[in-house]
C-alpha positions in Angstrom: -20.3 11.7 27.2 -18.1 14.7 28.4 -16.9 17.2 26.8 -14.0 19.3 26.9 -13.7 22.6 24.8 -15.7 21.2 22.8 -14.8 17.8 22.3 -16.3 14.8 23.7 -14.0 12.1 25.5 -13.7 10.0 22.9 -12.8 12.3 20.4 -10.1 14.3 23.0 -9.0 10.3 23.2 -8.4 10.1 19.6 -6.9 13.5 19.2 -4.4 12.0 21.9 -3.5 8.5 20.8 -3.0 10.1 16.9 -0.4 12.7 18.8 1.2 9.9 20.4 1.3 8.1 17.1 3.3 11.0 15.0 5.4 11.1 18.0 6.5 7.7 17.6 6.7 8.0 13.9 8.9 10.9 14.2 11.3 9.3 16.8 11.8 6.0 14.1 11.6 7.4 10.8 15.6 8.4 11.0 16.2 4.6 11.7 13.2 3.6 9.2 15.0 5.3 6.0 18.4 4.6 6.7 17.8 0.5 6.8 15.4 1.2 3.8 18.1 3.0 2.1 20.4 -0.3 2.9 18.0 -2.6 1.7 17.2 -0.6 -1.8 21.4 -0.2 -2.3 21.6 -4.2 -2.0 18.8 -4.9 -4.1 19.6 -2.1 -6.6 23.6 -3.5 -7.8 22.9 -5.2 -10.8 19.2 -4.4 -12.1 18.5 -2.3 -15.2 16.6 0.5 -15.1 13.5 1.0 -17.0 14.2 5.2 -18.2 12.8 5.2 -21.3 13.6 8.6 -23.7 11.5 10.9 -23.8 10.9 14.5 -21.8 7.7 13.6 -20.6 5.9 15.7 -22.6 5.6 13.1 -26.0 1.9 12.2 -26.5 0.9 8.7 -25.5 -2.6 8.2 -26.2 -6.3 9.5 -25.9 -8.6 7.4 -23.3 -12.0 7.9 -22.0 -12.5 10.6 -19.4 -12.9 8.9 -15.9 -15.7 10.0 -13.5 -14.5 11.8 -10.8 -11.4 13.1 -12.1 -11.0 17.2 -12.4 -12.3 18.4 -15.5 -9.1 20.2 -16.3 -8.0 16.9 -17.6 -10.5 16.8 -20.6 -9.1 17.7 -23.7 -11.8 19.7 -25.4 -10.6 20.1 -28.6 -10.2 15.9 -29.2 -14.1 15.1 -27.1 -16.0 18.1 -29.4 -15.1 15.1 -32.6 -17.9 12.7 -30.6 -20.1 12.4 -28.0 -17.8 11.5 -25.2 -14.9 13.2 -23.2 -11.1 12.3 -23.4 -8.0 12.9 -21.4 -4.8 13.2 -23.2 -1.8 11.1 -21.5 1.5 12.2 -22.2 4.0 8.9 -22.5 5.8 9.7 -19.3 3.0 10.3 -17.1 1.2 7.0 -18.4 3.9 5.0 -18.7 6.4 5.7 -15.1 4.3 6.3 -12.5 3.9 4.0 -9.7 1.6 4.7 -6.4 2.7 3.4 -3.1 0.2 2.8 -0.4 1.6 2.0 3.2 -1.2 0.9 5.5 -0.4 3.2 8.9 -3.2 2.5 10.8 -3.6 1.2 14.1 -3.3 -2.3 13.5 0.1 -2.1 12.0 2.0 -1.1 14.8 1.0 -4.7 16.6 5.1 -6.9 16.7 4.9 -10.6 18.7 8.5 -11.4 20.3 9.7 -13.9 16.7 9.3 -10.6 14.5 12.1 -8.4 13.3 9.7 -5.4 13.6 6.4 -4.3 13.9 4.0 -4.1 10.8 4.5 -0.6 10.2 8.2 -0.6 10.4 8.6 -3.0 7.6 6.0 -1.5 5.4 7.7 1.8 5.7 10.4 0.2 4.8 9.6 -1.7 1.8 7.7 1.8 0.9 10.8 3.5 1.2 13.0 1.0 -0.9 10.9 0.7 -3.5 10.6 4.4 -4.3 14.2 4.7 -4.2 15.1 1.8 -6.5 11.7 3.0 -8.5 12.9 6.3 -8.9 16.4 5.4 -9.6 15.2 3.3 -12.7 13.6 6.8 -14.2 9.7 6.1 -12.6 7.5 8.7 -10.6 6.5 7.5 -7.2 3.4 9.1 -5.2 1.2 8.2 -2.0 -2.0 7.9 -3.1 -3.7 11.2 -1.1 -0.2 12.5 0.3 2.0 12.7 -1.9 2.1 13.8 -5.8 4.2 11.8 -8.1 8.1 12.5 -8.5 11.5 11.2 -9.9 13.3 13.4 -6.9 16.6 11.4 -6.2 15.4 12.7 -2.5 12.0 10.6 -2.7 12.1 8.6 0.5 12.8 12.5 2.4 10.0 14.0 0.9 7.8 10.2 1.6 8.8 11.1 5.3 7.8 14.9 5.2 4.4 13.9 4.1 3.7 11.2 6.5 5.2 13.6 9.4 2.8 16.2 8.4 -0.4 14.3 7.6 -2.8 15.1 10.0 -5.6 12.8 8.3 -7.2 9.8 9.8 -5.2 6.7 9.1 -6.9 4.8 6.8 -5.9 1.1 6.3 -6.8 1.4 2.6 -5.7 4.1 -0.1 -8.7 6.8 -0.7 -10.6 6.8 -3.7 -8.5 8.5 -6.2 -8.2 8.0 -10.5 -4.7 6.7 -11.6 -4.3 6.7 -15.1 -4.8 3.5 -17.0 -0.8 2.6 -17.1 -0.2 3.3 -13.6 1.2 0.7 -11.3 -0.5 0.5 -7.5 1.2 -1.1 -4.9 -0.8 -1.8 -1.5 1.4 -2.6 1.9 -1.8 -3.7 4.2 -2.4 -6.2 6.8 -6.0 -6.2 5.1 -7.9 -7.3 8.1 -10.5 -4.6 6.9 -14.0 -6.7 5.5 -13.6 -8.0 1.9 -16.6 -5.6 1.0 -14.5 -2.6 1.8 -11.3 -4.6 -0.1 -13.6 -5.2 -2.8 -14.8 -1.6 -3.3 -11.5 -0.4 -3.3 -9.8 -2.9 -5.9 -12.7 -2.2 -7.9 -12.0 2.2 -7.4 -8.3 1.8 -8.3 -8.8 -0.5 -11.4 -11.5 1.3 -12.8 -9.4 3.6 -15.5 -7.6 -0.1 -16.3 -4.4 0.4 -13.8 -2.8 -2.6 -12.6 -1.3 -3.4 -9.1 -0.1 -5.4 -6.5 -2.0 -6.1 -3.1 0.7 -7.2 -0.3 -1.0 -8.5 3.2 2.0 -7.3 5.4 1.5 -9.9 8.5 2.9 -10.7 12.1 4.2 -14.2 12.7 1.8 -14.7 15.0 -1.0 -13.8 13.2 -0.1 -16.5 10.9 0.0 -19.4 13.4 -1.9 -18.2 16.7 0.8 -19.3 18.7 -1.7 -18.7 22.1 -3.0 -20.7 24.8 -4.4 -20.5 28.0 -6.6 -17.0 29.0 -5.5 -14.2 26.8 -7.2 -10.6 26.4 -7.2 -9.8 23.0 -7.1 -6.1 22.4 -8.8 -4.5 18.9 -6.4 -1.9 18.5 -8.8 0.5 16.3 -11.1 1.2 19.0 -13.9 -1.6 19.0 -13.1 -3.6 22.3 -11.4 -6.7 24.0 -12.2 -10.4 23.9 -10.9 -12.5 26.5 -10.1 -16.3 25.7 -10.9 -18.6 28.3 -8.4 -21.6 26.3 -6.9 -19.7 23.5 -5.6 -22.6 22.0 -9.2 -23.9 21.3 -9.8 -20.7 19.2 -6.7 -22.2 16.6 -8.7 -24.3 14.1 -11.3 -21.9 13.4 -8.6 -18.8 12.9 -6.7 -20.6 11.0 -10.2 -21.6 9.0 -11.1 -17.9 8.6 -7.1 -16.5 7.7 -7.6 -19.3 5.0 -10.9 -17.7 3.7 -10.1 -14.2 3.8 -7.4 -14.6 1.8 -9.2 -16.5 -0.6 -11.6 -14.1 -1.1 -9.1 -11.6 -1.8 -7.2 -13.5 -4.1 -10.4 -14.1 -6.2 -11.1 -10.2 -6.0 -7.6 -9.5 -7.6 -7.5 -12.4 -10.1 -10.3 -11.1 -11.4 -9.0 -7.9 -12.5 -5.0 -9.6 -13.3 -3.6 -8.1 -10.1 -0.7 -9.8 -8.0 -1.6 -10.8 -4.5 0.9 -12.1 -1.9 1.5 -12.1 1.7 4.9 -11.6 3.5 5.4 -12.3 7.6 7.8 -9.7 9.3 10.2 -12.7 10.2 11.3 -12.9 6.6 13.8 -10.6 4.7 12.7 -7.0 3.4 14.7 -7.2 0.4 12.7 -10.7 -0.7 9.6 -9.0 -0.9 11.6 -5.5 -2.6 12.7 -7.9 -5.3 9.2 -10.1 -6.0 7.5 -6.2 -6.1 9.7 -5.1 -8.7 10.0 -8.5 -10.5 6.0 -8.1 -10.5 6.2 -4.7 -12.3 8.8 -6.1 -14.7 6.4 -8.9 -15.8 3.5 -6.1 -15.5 5.2 -3.8 -18.3 6.0 -6.7 -20.6 2.1 -7.0 -20.6 3.1 -11.1 -19.6 1.4 -11.4 -15.9 1.5 -15.0 -15.1 -0.4 -17.0 -12.2 3.1 -18.2 -10.9 4.1 -14.9 -9.9 0.7 -14.5 -7.7 2.5 -17.4 -5.1 4.6 -14.4 -4.1 7.7 -14.6 -1.2 5.5 -16.3 1.3 2.2 -17.0 0.7 
């Protein structure tokens, strides 16, 4: 493969595509931020905050040290009492941290004619609006691998800036990290990743005892497969093109495989007492926002129920 300035042709194409994606995101972010604030303002009316007394310096509990955490987290005085390592958690840190992961991988840019916006746009609107809602209620919000938890009133601006200056690969699933035991994790993705990768991610995120919600954001066309005749399907992340001579003949098999994939994800989340739901981009963003807020209220009360798992568009 040809090379230019030390890069292969494939690498050059990837760099140019990433640069194009960054420019597109930069151009659309102001509009998405405004829409997120509008949605949050409509939802926040009438909701009571969950702020608790305390400056964040009150002792909450000791928990076992988890492999992969920074060694400076260890409370050596407590650990010296027996053969285990312990981390000293503070009340605010343990109770008020919500990690939000918005999938920004290439597949999220898809939008059919019936969609209100692309999957990426909807995901960012919901992520921004949810962050605003949570911070107004006294929570701290962070993005795994991208932004440390913050309770700043300008949380949306901080999230947008972190994304604009992020030059890492656009991952579908959150990077490996160790959340605190009482943290909440919200993953917004189309979840077209192999089930083995999703299972591994879930195991890592829940290893310390954290709870979370997996939201599959899909385009209406991905739900109904409304294609017929000769159609070329382009895999957005570089895995080629598939041509269907009679696309309508694929619909039944597609629907069955989609249902199987969702059943597998639901089975994995159920094992961990996580929530799983789907959200189509022709539905209201406020609907999903209310669902997520309600799910976290249930999580805080320790009374998760299977009825919540149906979600707004499952």
